[in-house]
N, C-alpha and C positions, 0 to 999 in steps of 0.2 A: 193326493198321490195319483199318478197316472193310471194305476191299475184299476181304479174304480170309476172310470168314465165309460158309460155304456150308451148304446143307441139301438133302436129297433128298426130293421128293414121290413116294412109292411109286406112287400112282395115276397120276400124269402121267408118271412115269419121266423126269424132267428134273432136271438139276443146275442150281441157281439161285444167283446171287450178285448183289451190288450192281452193277447196270448190265450184267450179262452173263448169258445163258441159253443152255445147250447141251444137246442131247439126249444121253442116255447110250447110245451106240451101241457094240456089241461089235466086236471085230476082224473076226469073220466077217461080221456084218451090214454093217459098213462096206465091206468088200471087195465084197460082192454089190451094194450100192447104187451103188458107184462103177462097177461093170461095167454095171449097168442104165443109168446116166447116159451112159456111153460108147456103149452100144448105141443109145440114143435120140438120140445126137448132142448130149449136154449140153455147154454151152459151158465154156470153161476157167475162167472166173471162178467158176462154180458149183462146179466140182470143187475149185478152190483154196480156196474158202470152206469147203467140207466138210472138206478136209484140215486147215485151221486149227482148225475146230471140234473135230475129233477130237483134235488135239494139246492143245487147251484142256481137253477132257474128261479126257484122261490126266493132265494137271496137277492138275485138281480131285480126281481119284481119289487121286492121290499125297498131296495135302493132307489128304484125309479119312483116309487110312490112317496117314500119318506125323505128322499134326497140324502139320507145318511143311514148308517147301520151300525149297530154295536160291534166293536172289534171282535168280541168273543164269538160272533156268529160267522166269522170268516172261516172257510174250510181250513182245517189244521194243516193240510199238506201244502198250502200256500205260504204259511208263515216262514219256514226256512228259506224258501225261494225269494221272498221279499227281503228278508234280513240279509241274505248273502248277495243281494244286488246293491247293497249300501257300500260305498267305496271309501268312507272315511270313519274314523273312530267315534266322532261325536254323534253321527247318525246311528251307528250301532249301539252306542250307549243309550240314546233316547229310545230306540226300538226296544231294547231289552228292559227298559224302565216302564213299559206299558202295563205289563202284568206278569205274573209268575209263569204263565204258559208261554208268553213271548220270550221271556228270559231263558227258559229251558229249551227253546226251539233252535237257538244258535249259540255258539260260544262267543266270548268277547272278541276273539281273533284266533287265527291259527297259531300254534305254539311257536312256529318258526317265522312268523311275519316280522317285517322290519321293526326294530325298536331303537331308540336313541337315548343318549349319545352312542354312536356306532364307531368302533375303532377301525380306522382304515389307514393305509400308508399316505404319507405326505407326497403331493405331486412333484415336489422339487428335489428333496433329499431322501425320500422314501423312508424316513425315520419313523420309529414307533412313538407312541405317546400322542398321536394325532387322532382326533375324534370329529365325527360329522354330527353336528347339532341340527335339530329340526325346529322350525318356527312355522306357526300357522296363523293366517289372517282370518279372523271371524267377523261376521256381521251379526250383532246382537240386537234383536228387535223385541219390543214388549209383546207379550202374548195376550190372548183374550182374557186369560186368568188375571193378569195384572191390571188390565183396564177395568175390570169389575171389582177390584180390591181397593184397599186404602193405601197401597204402596205408592211411593213417589215415582214418577216416570224416570226411566233411565235417560231419556232425551226428550226435548220438546216435541209436542204433537205425537205422531205415530212413527217418527223417524227412528232409525237405529244408530248404533255406534260401531266404529271399527276398532278392533283390538288385535294386537299381535302377541301371540302366546308362545313362549319357549317351552317345549315339551321334553321332559327328561324322566328317566326311571328313578324311582326311590326318593324323589323329592318334589316339593310343590312346584306348580307351574310359575313361570315368571312373566310379567306383563311388560311389553315394550311398545314403543311408538311404531305404528305401521309405516311411517315414512322414514324417520331417522334411525330407528332401531335402538334408540337409547332406552335403558330400563326406566320404568315409571314406578314411583312409590307413592303411596297414599300421603297427602299433605299432613295428615294428623298422625302419621306413623303407625296406622293400623295394619297389622300383619299377623297372620295371613288373612286374606279376604276370602269369603265364601259366596259363590254365586249360585242361587237356586235355579236350576235349569227348568223347573216347572213353571217359572214366572216369565221366561224369555225364550224366544226362538233363536237358536244359535245356528248360523249358516256358515259353512266353510267356504271361503273364497279362493284361497290358494295356499300352497306351502312353499317355504324357502329353506335354504340350508347354508350353514357356514362351517368352515374348518377351524378347529381350535387345536393349537399345538402347545402342549404342556400348560394347558389352562388359559392360554392367550389366543385372541383372534389372529389368524394368519392373514396379514394384510397383503401378502404377495399373491393370494388367491382372490381374484376379482369376483368370481361367480361360480356357484356349484348348483347343479340340478341332479335329482335322483328320481329314478323311475324304473318299474312301477312301485308305488308305495300304497298298498292296500292291506286291510286286515285279513284278506282271503288269499294272498299270494305270498309264497315263501321268499325269504330274503335272498336265497340263492338265485332267484330269477331277476334280481334287481341289478341295475347298472347306473353308473354316475358319469357325468360329463362336467368339465370345468374349464374356465378361462383363467389362466394364471400368468404371472410375470408380464402383465399388461398386454397380453395378446396371443399367447400360446394356447392351443386347444388340447386338453387331455381327456382320456377316456379310460374307464376302469370297470370291469365286471366284479361282482362280489366274489371275494376269495382270491383275487389277483394280489400278488405281492408288490406290484408297482403299477403306476399309471402308464398308459401308452400315449405317445404323441400322435394325434390324428393326422395333422398336416405339417410336414417338416419344411415346407416352403413358405407358407403364409403365417407370420407371427403377428398379425394385426387384427385379431378377432376381438370384437367389442362385447358381444352378449350371446347368451345361449338360453333357450327356453324349451319346455316340453309343450308341444302343440299337436293335438290330435294323435297322441300316443307316440310321437317321434321327437328326437332332438333336432331343433332348428337353431342355426347359428347365423350371425351376421358379422361381416368384417367392417373395416373402417370405411369402405367405399359403398356399403349398403347392399352387397351381394348376399342373398340368403341361400343357404344350403341346408340339407338335412343329412344326418349321419346314418350311414348303413352300419348298424351295430355288429353285423356278422363279418363284413370285410374291412371295417374301419375306413371306408372311403366316403368322401363327401360328394353328394349329388346336388348339383346346382339347381335351385328352385326358382330363382328370379334373376333378371339381368341386373347389372350394377345400378344402384340408385344415383351414384355420382353426386351425392349431396356434399356440400362444402363444410358441413359441421364437423366438430371435433370428436364427437362420440355418438354412436348409434345404439338405441335401445329397442328391444323387441317387446311388444305388448299385445296380449290377446284381449279382444273386446267383442262380446256378442258373437263368438265363434269365428271371428276374422283376425288375421294377423296384421299388425301395424308396425311401422318403423318410425321411431321418434328420433329426429336429428337435433342434437344439442350443439349450439354454437358457443364456443369459448368455454373453457372450464371454469375459471373464476376471474371476474364475475361473469355470470351467464347473461348473454345479450338477448337471445331469443331461441325458440324451438320451432321446428317444422315437422309436420306429421304426414306420412305417406301410407297409402294402401295399394297393394298390388292388384291390378286388373288382370286376373288369371286368363281371361278369354283372349285379351289382346297382348298380354305379356308386357304391359307398360305400367309405370308408376304414376299414381294419381295423388296430387297433394290434397290433403283433407284440411279444410279451413274452419270447419264447424263440427264439434263433437256433440252438439245438442246437449242433452242432459248428462252425458258421460263425463267423468273426471278420470284422468290418467294419473296414477301414482307411481313415481319412479323411486323405489326404495333402494336401500343399500344392498339388499340381497335378493329382491324380487320386484317385478313390475306387474301391475294389475290395473283393472279399471272397475269403477263402481258407478251406479246411477245416483246422481246427486239428490234425486227425489226420495231415495231410501235412507240416506245417511245425513245426519245432522252436521253442520259446519262446513260441508263441502259444496263448491259451486260447479255447475255444469260448464262444459266448454273450457276447462282449465287443466293445467298440468301442475301437479304438486311434486316437489323435488327438494333435495338438500343442496345447499351451497355453503361450503366450509361447514360450520356448525349450525347454520340456520335452516329452518324449514321455510320454503318460499313457494309462491304460486304464480304461474304464468297464465295470463288471460289471452286466449287465442283471438278474442273479439277485438280488443283494443291494444294488444301486445304489451300490456303493462306487467310489471313484476313487483311484487311486494312481499314482505316478510310476514308470516303468520305466527300464531302461538305454537308452542311445542307440538301440539297436534290439534287440528280443527275441532275434533269431537271428543277428545279425551280430557282436554284441559279442565273443563268444568262439569259437563253432564255425567261423566263416569264416576264422579265422586259423590253423587247423591246416594250414599250407601247406608245411611243410618237406619232406614226402614227395610232394606232388602238384603242385608247380610244376615244369614241364618245358618243353622246347622241341620244335619240330616243327610238323606240320600239325594241323588240326582243333582250333584253340585260340582262346580269347578273350584278347586282350592288354589289360590294364587299367593305367592310370597312377594 
């Protein structure tokens, strides 16, 4: 974790770390300074502060020498600060699982933080009985604990697997394909499954959302995004943005009785994404704008791409925003990828993604490193075409159909030795 990288400036003779700076004071010097403070009538707060700084210095020295330190030796006042810097529930769960002291330092979340399914009005008819469902894409990697045990690996070598989990109150989580969104069941009918989080690293990649009306997916809503969604932010601060009726752009604050139409002149929006804490949208011509949530005005971010594809997708990869242009709906002929040169205000075609793979899902788009995930190839785009999952290779422009999911079809079902009961688990139906 970034908090525990330290370095020493020999000239200044200070130990420095993220958010913390203490002087490297020796035992003898520290004692002398404390006596001087007492002689000068130094107040108790200053002496207590110096004591604390000295303990922290000793801790830093221990980290530098041993390269690691027992979690129990961390200053207790740092625990809640670390815990509340975690922005997703899975990290909070793992943090609170370290020990009893960590568990008591922070709650699981704020009582009024967003929870799902969340009842909201429908963007078309404003009817009740509409719920916003949340899905989370995770990367699951074997931990050091499993590499030293007799458990079978989740995936070949040290690579991980992608899973898509539907999260809901009062019932087990559901496992879906990260690409197609189809629900996946164990081939032997085992249900529910239990994943021991102590044996795997679980990394959240992105969240996605769908609208369900009277228990059925609302196909007239193309895309929904929701922000912010954090254990430490109240739901009343959250807002949602959606593309519906194949091109209209809607916006809603939590508590609104109906959605507001953001642009009443352009009904040709293709995609919306949360990027750097703001809603970004693209229309059919590849013009990217961001939504001013206070005025509900669109602020143009890029010039038109003028790509001739049928649909544009927004994808964030390594902190940059890309537009993927899809040519022809069914069957797909090819894709083109563009990145905005913000300095010159021009679009640059990207012909090589190197080890990155772009996934264009039904409810979200994201990218992964093929080096970290089994079954995926770099410099490729994974997408759905009718009911098939396909992959487009940017190198040779080939398209071929793949299994239901590159990494879920086989590796995920090596469950016989790692399904177990107890704490620190994800339960999936």
